[in-house]
N, C-alpha and C positions, 0 to 999 in steps of 0.2 A: 539700623533697620534694613538699609539697602543691601548691606553685605549679607545679612541673614537671608534676604530674599534671593540673592544670587546663589548662595550656597544651597538653597532649597531647589531652585529652578534648574541649575546646571545639570545635576544628575538626571532630572526628568527629561531634559533636552537631549542628553546623550543616549538615554534609553530609547527615545523616539527615533533616533537616527537609524538604528538597525531594523526597526519595524517595517519600513517601506522597501527594504532591499531584498525582497523575495526573488530567489532564482527561478528561472523558467527553463525547463528542459525542452530543447528544440527537437521536435520529431517531424519527419516528413508528413505531408498531407495524406490523409486517407483517400483511397480511390473512391469515386462516387458510387461504384457498384459494390463496395465492401463495407464492413463495419470493423471498428478497431476495439480490441480488448487490451487494456493496459493493466498489467499485473505488477504489484509492487509490495515491498515489505520495508517498514521503517527500520531504523537502526537501534531499536530498544535493546539494551544489554540484558534484559530479563527474558527475552525470547530465546536466548542461546545462539550459538554460532552455526547451527546445523542448517543445511539447505533442505528445502522441502519441494517435492515435485508438485507441479500444477497440472490438474487433470481437466480436460475438456471432453465431455461426453465419455468419460472413463479412460481416455487416451492421454498419455503424458505429452505435454506440449512445451515443457520447459521447467525450470526450477528457480526458486527464489531464496536468496541469502539475505541476511540483514543489510539494509541500506542499498538494495538494488531494485531496478525496475526493468521490465521488458514488455514488448507488445506483440500481438499477433493480429493481422488483418484477415478476417474470415468472411464467409458469405453471410448475409443476413439470415436470421432464424432464431430458434430457441435452443439454448445450450445449457447443459448441466455443468457447473463449475465446482470442482472439488480440489482438495489438497491432501497430500500424504500426511498422515498424522499417526502417532503411535497409540493414541487413545481416541475413543469416540467422543463426539461433542454434539449437542443438540443442533439440528439444522445445519449439519456440516457440509452439505452439498446445496448450492444455490442454483436456482433456475433463472436464467435471464433471457429476455426476448430483446433482440437488437435489430435495429433498422439500418438500411444502407446509409452510409455517410455519418453514422453516429460513432461516438466514442464512449466506452463504458470503463470505469475505473474499478478494479478489484484489488482490495487490500488484503494481504495475507496477515491475519491477526494471530498472535501467539497467546496461548492461555497457559503460562508456565506452571501454575499451581492447580490446574483443573484436576480434580479427582485425587489429590494427594492429601495425605494426613501425616502430621508430624514431620520428621526429617527424611522420610523415605522418598527416594526419587522414583517416579513411575514412567518417565518418558516425556516426550514433547508433544504438546497438543496444538494443532493449527486449525484455523477455520477461515474460509474466504468471506469477505464482507463487501457488498456492493456500495460504493461511496458516491455521494453527490459529485457531479462534475467539478464544481468550484473547489470542493474540499480535495478531491483527488488531484486536480491540477496543481494546487498549492503544495500538497504533500510530496509530489514526485520531483519538485524542483531541485532539491539538494541531493537527490539519490543518483547512484551510478547506473547508467544505461548498460545493460548486458544483452547478449544475443540469445541468452537461455530462453 
C-alpha cells in the first residue's frame, strides 16, 4: 500500500516542481512622466513564423515575431493600437488610455484559420489584445526581448 502511495505521489510532486519556476523578464523602470506599452507574441506554432508590424496611432513602432517581446515608453494619453494583418478581423484596432507610470500589456494574437474554408490558405490574421497586468507579466517571462 505504501509503495502504491509513493508511486502515485511522486509524479504529482515532480509536476509541482516546475509550476513555481516562472521566469521574470527584467526591464528597466518606467520614468514617472512616461507610460510603458509592452508588446508581445507567444510562441504558438499555429500563428506562423511571419513578423507583423505593430502600429501606434497608425505609425509603425516595431514588429513582433513568435516568442518575442518589446516595449515603448510613451507620453500618457489615448492611443490606437493595431497590427498588420492580411485579413480584417472584428475590433482589430484597440483604443487604450494610459496614465503616467503605468504599464500596459498588448498581446499580438494570431487567428490562423480566420475566414478560411477547406484547405485554401488566405493569409495570416493578427489582432492586438489588451491583457491584465498579472497575465501579461507572467506570459512575457520566457519570451525573448527584442528592440523592435
